[in-house]
N, C-alpha and C positions, 0 to 999 in steps of 0.2 A: 797821570797824574787823573783823569779823567776817571780810568776804575778805580782809585781809591779813592773819588769824592764818592761816586755811584754805592762801594760799601761801604763807607762811612753813614749815607742816607739809608740806606737798605741797615744797614745798624740799630740806625738812629730809630724809621720808622718800628724796628721791632722790639727799643725794648718800649716805645709808648707802647707798643700792642699790650708788651705785657705788664709795663704797670696800671694799664688800666683793665687788666684781668686781672689784676689780684683783687678788686677788694670784693669780685663777681659774688652776690650771695650761690652759697650751694642750689646746684638746681636741685629740684621736687620739695621745698624746701619753703615754709610758710615765715616769708617776712614779720615781721613784729606789726606796721602798717595793717600787713593780711588778718592777723590775728588778732586783732584791733577791729576791724568789716566786721570779720564773721564774727568776733563775742555779738557785738551790739545788734545783728540780724538774730541769732542765738537771747537777747531779751527782750525784743522786739516783737515777739512772736509766740504764739503759742504753742509752742512745738511738743510737749507734753498732751495735746489735743488724740485723745485715740480712735474717736470716732471714725474717722479714715479707714482706720485699720480691722471695726472691725466689719465694714460694712467691705473690701478688700479677701477678707478669713469668712467672710461667712459662706455659707454649703458647702468648704471641701472636701468634696470628695473623695478623690483621689490625683496622683501624680505620677508623671514621667520618673520610678528610678534617678537622682543625681540633676533630676533638668535636663539631661545630653541627650541632645535625636540626631544621629550620624544620616552621610546619605549612602549607597549603593555602593561606593568605595570606600565604605570607609572614615571616609572624612568627615570629622565636626562641622555641623552647619547651624548651630545652636547649642549652646551651654550656660544657663543659669547657675550650674552651681561658679562659671566667672566670678557671680558677684557675692558672692561669698561675705568677705569683707563686709561687709553692709552691715554686718549683723553687729558690728562694733558703734560702740559714736562718736561720734564724726569729728576726723582731726580738724586740723587746723589750716590746710591745705584744699577743704572743700568748702562751698558757702554749704549754712546747715540748716537749711534751710530744702533744699534740693538734695541733699544726702535722706533728709529724711522721705522728701518726694521718691526717690529715688528705690529708696527701704519697699513700698507702697507698690510701683514696680514691677519688681523683682516677685515678690509672690506666683507662685506659677500651682495649678491642678485646674482638673473640671471643679467645675461651682456650676452648685443646683439655687438661680434666682426662686424661683420658684417650678411647682411636681410639672413638667413636659416644658423647662424653658433652660439654657445649660450655658456654661460659658465658659471655652478654653482659653486660661488669660498664664502671662509670663510667659507662652511658648514662639515669643516672634514677637517684634517690632506692634502691631495691631493686637490683635480679642478677637473673634471666634465664635459667633453665636450659632448655639443647635437649639431646632423648634422641634417638640417633637410631630407631629403631623399624623394623619391616619394610618398610611400604609410605610412613613419612612419618617429623616428626616431630612429638613429646608435646611442649609447651610450659608449661613449671611455670613459674611467675610473668610475666605478664606485662603488671611494670611498674605505672606508675601514668598511664601516658597513653597515649590511643591514638597518637600519633604516633610517638616514643620506641618503644612497643613496635614499630609496623611499620616503621621504620629498621633495628634490631636486627636482627632477620627478614628483613628486607630483605642487611642485611651477612654473616649467617653462610648466608644460599644464594646469595649472588652467590659466597663462597667454597668452599663447603664443597657446594654445586648443587643450585639448585631442587630441592624437595619441598615438598607437602602436609601441613598438621596435619591433624594427626591424634586429639589428645587436648591439651586445656589442663588445667592440675593447680593449684587456687586451693588454699594450703600452708595458707593464713588469711585472716582475715577484714578483716583489713585494708585498706584501697582501693589503696597502692601495688604490692599486689597480684597488684591482681585489674583495675584501671580503666582498664590502656592493651588490652583484651580485644578493642577492637575495634577496637581497629587490628589484629587479629588471627586476626579469628571472624564468625561472622554469623549470626543467624538461618538463611538457605540450606545452610551450611555445613554445621548440627544436623540442619538436615531431611539432608544426605547422609552422617551420621552420624557426627558429631563429638561426642566425647566430651567432656565437663564433668567438671570431678573437684573433686567439694572435702568439706572436714569434716562433718563434724554437727553442727546445729546454721551455717552457712555464714549461708546467706539472711540471718536475722532475724539475727543478728549485723551484717554486711554494712551492713547499715543505720540498728543502732537507734544508734548511737552520732552517728551523722550525723544523724539525725534530731531526735530528741527535744532530746539536747541541743547540737544544732549552732551554731549560732550563736557562746552563749558559746565552742562547744571551740575552736572555727574562729577565732575570735578571739585566745586565745589561742596557737593553732597558730601565727599571724604573728609571736608572742614566739619561740616555739618557735626555729622554723625562720629566724627571719630573714628575711623574705620582703620585707620593707622596706628588710633592709642590704642594700650593695651589696657584692661580697666582694673582700676584700680583706686587709691586713697591720692596717686597725683599725676595720674592717667584720664579715661575714661569712665564717665559717674551718669548711665543714662545718655536717655535722650530727649528726654523732657516728657513722648507719648509712647518710653516703653525704655526696655536698657541698652538694645541694639538689634543692629536688620542682620537678621539672619541669612545666611551664606549662600544660598542652594539655591532650586531656578526655576527662574521668575518662568511665567509662562501664560497665556492667554485665551479666553475661548472666548467668540462673541455673541452675545445675547440672542437668546433665543425669545425675549418680550419687552420689552422701553415700555418703563411709563412715562403718561406724561403729567404735565398738573397735581391732584387732585384727586386720587383713582383709589377702586378699591377691586380688591382680587381674591376668589377664595385661593388656596395654593391647599392642594391635600389635605381639604377640610379645615385649615385654618385660616379667618379674619384679616385680612392686614388692610390697614386707610396709611397710603404714602403720602407726604406730602414733599412735593420737592421743594427744594431750596438753590435750584444753580446759584453762579454764580459770587458760593459762600467760601466754606474753605477748597471747595473743589467745587469746578468750573460743572460739574454735574455731579449733581448729589438727590441724595432726602434722603428727611425719615420716615419712621414708620407705624402708627401704634396697631397694637394688638387687643379689643376687645375681651378677649379670651383671660387673660393673663395683667392686664388696665397694666399693661405697659409698653412701653415708650422710649423704640432707639431712638439715639438720638445724633448716631452717625458717630459724624465729627467735627457737627454745632454744640456742640455739648459735654465737654470731655475735665481730666481730673489739671486741669493746665490751660491756663489762660493762651489759644495761639495765638496763628502769625495769619493779620492780616496780606505782607510778605516776609513770605520766608529763606532764611541764610541761602540756601542752596538756589534761589530766584523761582521765579514761577510768575505768573499773572496777579496782579492785584487783585484784594479782594473784598467785596460787597461790605465794611463794618453792617453801616448800614441797615441794608439787608436782612445779613446775618443776624442783625436782635429783631428782626421782624419775626422773620418762619419763628426763631422762639419765642415773641411773647405770641403765635399765631395760637402754637402747639399749646401755649399755658391756658390758654384761654378754651380753645377747643378740650382737652385731657386733663390739664390740670385737675381740676374734682377729685378726680377720681382714678386719679393715678396711683400706682402702689410701688413702681421702679422702672426706675430709671437708668438705661445700659446704653453703653458707647460701645463705640468700633477701635475705644483705646481706654484705660485706667481703670476700674471698678466701677462696680452700679453703689446707685442710692436707694437706701430702701425707707420706705414706708412715705407717709401723703403730703406729711410737711416738713423733712427736711426733701423730698424731691422736688415742689415743689421753689423752695427756698435755695435750691441748687441750680433749680432752669433762672429763675429770677435773677440770682446773678449771674449767670453766660449770658442774659439777656444786655445784662447791664452793661456788663466790662465793655459788649462792642459797642454799644451807644455810645459811655459815656465817652470811649477814643476818637468816636467819630464826631460827636456832640463840643468835644472839647479843644479837639485839633482847631474845629472850621468857626469853633468862635474866635483863638487868639490866633489865629495864619487872616480874620476877617480884621481883627488890633492889628494886623501888619507883624506880625510874628511868623519869623523862619522857619524851615521845619527842626534845624540844630536849637534852639532856641527853645521851637512848644513842646519836642521833646529833655528837653536839659529842667524845664518847670513846671511838664505836668505833672501835679500831686498825685497819691494812688486816691483813690475814696476808701471809701467807710469800709466796708466792706473786704474789701484788698486785704487788711492784715488779721481778718478774723477765716476768711472761709477762703483754704485753701488754694481750692479747686480756679479764684483765679486768679491764682498768682504766675509770676510768670518762667516760669520754668521751662516753655518754648519758646511761644510770643513776649514780644515784653511791650508793655507802656512806652517806652524808647522805640522801636525800629517800629510796631506799629502805625505808632502819632506820626511815623514819616514815611505811612504809607499811606495811611489817608493825604495824605498831603499830597504826595505823587499824584494818587486818584483824581484828584479836583484837579491840582495843578501844571501840573506835570514833573519831569526835573534839574529844572528850574527855579532856585528859590530866592527868585526878582532882582540878587543884586547886581549892575551893570557890572563888577570885577569880576565875577563868575562868567559872565556869557560866552567867556570866548581865549577861557582858559586859558596857560600853556601846559600840556602833559604833564605826564610825576618828574617823570626825571628830569626833562628842561628846566622844571618846577623846582625839584629838589637842589640842581646844583645853586641856581641862584639864590633859594633861601639856604647854604649852609657859607656860603661866600658875605650875605649879611647879617651871616651871626661871626661872621666872623672867623669865617673856617673849620676842616673837622676834627682838633682840637681844644679850641672855645667852647663850640658844639656839643660837643663829647661831655665833658670837664661840665655845663649844663644841665648838659640832660642826668649825668653822676648826682648830682646835688639833685635835683629834683626827683629822680627814681631813690633816692636815700632821704627826703621830705617824704612815700608813700603816695608823689603825685606819679603814679601810673599811669593814665591815660595822657598828659605831658609828655612823658620819657618816652611811651609809646608815638608820638605826632613828631617829635622833634629825629628822633633815632630813625623813622620810619623815612627823611627826607635824609638823613645821615646814607642811608641801607640803599635807598634808590640814584642816588648821589655818586656815587663809591660804593658798589655794590663787596669788592674786595677785601671794605673794612673789620678789620675782622673785631673788634674791641664795637664796633657799632652793631656790630649784628652778633655780638653775647648780648651788651647790655639788652637789644631791643629785642631777644628771647629772652630775657628773664624779665621786662617788664609785661607781656603780653601774658608770660607764667605767672604772674600774680593777676593778670587783672583774673586772669582766668581760674585764678583757685577762690576769685572774693565774686566769681559768678552766680546770681541765684538760676541763669537759665542756661539747662545743659550742655547749646546749642551754643552755647558764645564762649561757657568754656573750652567747648569742644574746640571749637576753631578760632584760640588762643593757642591754645595748649600742641593742637596742630601745628599754627605756624612758631610758635614756640620749638618744636621738633625740625620743624624743615630748614629753620632758622641755622637750627644747631648742624643739621647733618644730613640736609639736603630731602626733595622731595621722596617716599618711601620709593616706590618703583615695585612697588605691588602694592595688593589691599585695594584697589582702585573696584568702585562702586559699580556694576556690571550693567552693562547697555543695552544687552539689547543678543537674546537668539533668535535661530532660528524657527521655535515655535509663535513667541516673538512676531519677528519682523510677518512671517503667514498674515497672521488679521492690522499689518498693516495695507492700507486702503491705496490701493496703484496712485491716485493722484498723492494722495500722501508721502507715498513714499520718495516718488518725483521729483516734491517740492523737495525736501531733502538733501537731494543731490544739488538740485539748483541750489542752491545753501552751500557746497562742494563747488561747485564752480569759479575759478581764482578766472579773471580775465585776462590776467598777465603773461598769464598764457597761453588763451589763446589767440592771446595780439588781434588783429583785424576780422579774422578770418570772419567769415557770415552762413552757413552751410543749417542743411536739416536732416534733420533722420529719425527715423519711425522705429518703433516696437511693438509687435505681437503679441498678448500674449494669449494663446489660442485656450491655454484652461482650465482660463478665466473669461475667451470671449473678448476683450478689452485689445482697446489699437489706442497708441500717443503716439505724438509726434513733439522732440523739442528742438523749437528753435533758437539759431544760436545767431546773434552778432550782437552789437554795439553796447559789448559788455554782459548781457542778462544770458541765461539759456530759463527759455520760459516754453515749457511742460503746456501740451494745450491735449487734455484728453478724446476719446473717441476722432478723435483726427488720422491724416494717410496721409500726407503729404505725397501730390505725382512728384513732385520737382528735389523727395530725398536722396541727399548723398547714399544713406546703402538705408537697407528695411534688415531688422531684428531681428527673428521667428523662435521665442523659446517660451520654453513655458515657462509663467512668476519665478518659482521656486529655481528656478535654475539662477535667477539674477539676484535671487535671494544669497544663495549659494556665494555667490561672486561674493556680492556686496558683504557679509557674514567673514568668507576667505575664507574658506572652504570647496573652494574649483578656481581655476584660472581660466580667463575669460580664451583665452589660442586653446586650450584643452576643452573647452565642450563643446565650440571648431570641429576640433577636430574629430570628439570622438558622434555629428551629428548631433549634439541635446542644443543647439546653435545655431539654425540655417539663414545667412545674412546673401541679401539681396543686393545684386548692385558692390559698393566698395568693401571689406572690410577692412581696409585701414582704419576709414573712416571712424569704424568704430570704437576703436583701437583708439585713435585720436581722443576721439572724444572720450572715456572717460579717462586717461591720462588727464589733463584739462579737468577732472574733483581731486579734490585736496584731500587729503588722509591728515585727521585731528588728530596730536599730540595728548595724549589723558593727562600726560605727567607734568603740562606747563607752569609752569614760573609764578607762583601771585602772591608770596611774601616780599620779593624782588623783583630786577628787574626782565 
C-alpha cells in the first residue's frame, strides 16, 4: 500500500512538472514583452548617429587577417571573427543600444591617431597604445595575454617598421593592462635598460584582489564576462569594455619605476605629464598628457561607457567623487589645447570641442551618481529605492559614452551608498535576516506552497514582469533545488532579463545563470587564476596572507604551534603562528620554539601551491630542508582548504 502511494505521489509530481513545463517559451526566443522593451529603447535613442563609428575607424592602417590570434600550440586565444554576427541588424534577443556598442568594440586593427601615436584595438579586452620615441616604441598597456600583445606588436612592426621596445607603461593595476607584458618584454630586456613604469601602489594592488579573494572573484568573473557563453545573438554580446577576454598566458613583470602624484618624465625623448588618480577605476591608476601630440591618455577613467563603481565580479568600492574630480582636473589643465583623447578601452575622441565634451560628460556622470545617491540617502531612501528612482541625466540620452554598457546607474548608486553607509540599508528587519535557504522555505510556505507559487510566478512571467518572477522563483529554487519546473521558469526569467539588458555584464550574468540552471556549471572555461610567472611576482608577505585565508580552524582544532619558513633566494624569513583559530604570518621572524623550520627557495613553494610539485617529493630530492619535525609542516599544509572553482551560485 505504501509503495502504491509513493508511486502515485511520484506520478503526480511528474505530471505537475510536465504541465508546468509545457508552456515554457522556447529557449533563445524573445518574448513579446522583451521585443517591446527593446523596441522602446531603439525608439528613444539616436542609434543612427555615426560619429562614434567615424572615430572608431579613423586612421585604420592594417589588420590581422581574420582577427585570429593563436598560441604556440595552435590553440585560438583570440577570434575577432567570432563577432561577425554583429554585421546584421539588432535582433529582438539583444538590447539594440548594446548591439550598437559592441559593433564599435569589435572593430579591430592598427590605427594612427596622429603621426607617431598609434593604437591596436580589437585584439583583446583592452587597447594597446604605441608611442614612437627617439629610438624605439613606448608601449602603453600590453593587453591581457602574452599572445595577443605579441601579435599586436608584430602587426605594428610589420607596417610601421621594426623598432625595439624602450619602455612599457602600465596605466593601472588590472590584469587586462599588464598581463600580456611577457609577449613584448623579458628580464633580459630590463637588464638592457627597458623601463617599466607604473603608478604608486601598482604591485600590491595588481596581485591583491587576485590573491585574497581570487577564487570567488574569478567565479563571479566567469558570469560577468560570459566566459562559458558562445558569442551570438542569444549568447555573449561583448563585455561592455571590449568583446571578450583573451585566453592566453597572463604574466607580470614588476615595475622599474613608480610614478607618484603629478610627475613629469622624459621617456626616450618623449615628455609625459602624469596625473595619479588612485582609488578611481583601479586602486592604483594614472592618466598622462603628451604635449608633443596634444593628447590625453585617460586610462580607464574615461572610456566609451559608464564604468563600474563596484564591479559585479567583486572589488573594492571606487570613489566616484574623486573620479569626477580627477577628470575635472585634466579638463582644467589640458582641455583648451586637446586634440585627441584616448583610453585603455574603446576608441579615441578627436577634435578640441568633442574631446572637451567627452571629458565633461564623463566627469559629470560620476559626479551625478555620487551626489544624487547621497541626496536621496539623506532624504531617507534605501539603496534599492535610490536605484529605482535615479533618473537618467539629460546628456545620457545623447552621449553614448556615458550609457551603462558596463556599469549602470542602478548598481553604481548602490556602490556609492555602500561606500558611505556600508552593507546595511538601516531597516531593522534586514539587520539579522535569515540565510537564503531558511528564508526561502518560509517564503514558499507563506506563498501557499510550491504549486501556488509556481502558478503565480508563471502569471507574472506571462505579464512580462521578469524581475518579479525571477525573485519569487529564486525562493522556490533555494527551498527546493530539485524542483524542475522552478528551475526551468527561473532560467526563462533570467534569459529574458538578459535579452533586455543594456549592460553587457548584466546580460552575461543573467544568461550564464540561465545556462547553469539548465545544464549545471560548465566545468570548463574558468577565468585563469594564476601561473608560475604571476606567482613569482607576488610578495612573500601577501602570499602568506592568502594562505591564512585558506586556513581552516575546524581542521586545526585546539592545536597551537609555530612553523618557520626560510627562503634563501630572497633572503627572507617568515614564521606562521597558529592558535585560537587563526594562522598569523610574521615577516622577518624566526621563532626559537618552532615545531619545524622549512628552508627552500620561494619558487619551490610556488610550485607546491600551483600543484606542479609535491611537498614530499621536494623534501626527498633535497629542495626542501626540514629542521625539527617534518610531519609538523605537512600537517600545517593539510589545514589549508582547496577552493573549488565551480561552486554553486544560482542554486544552494
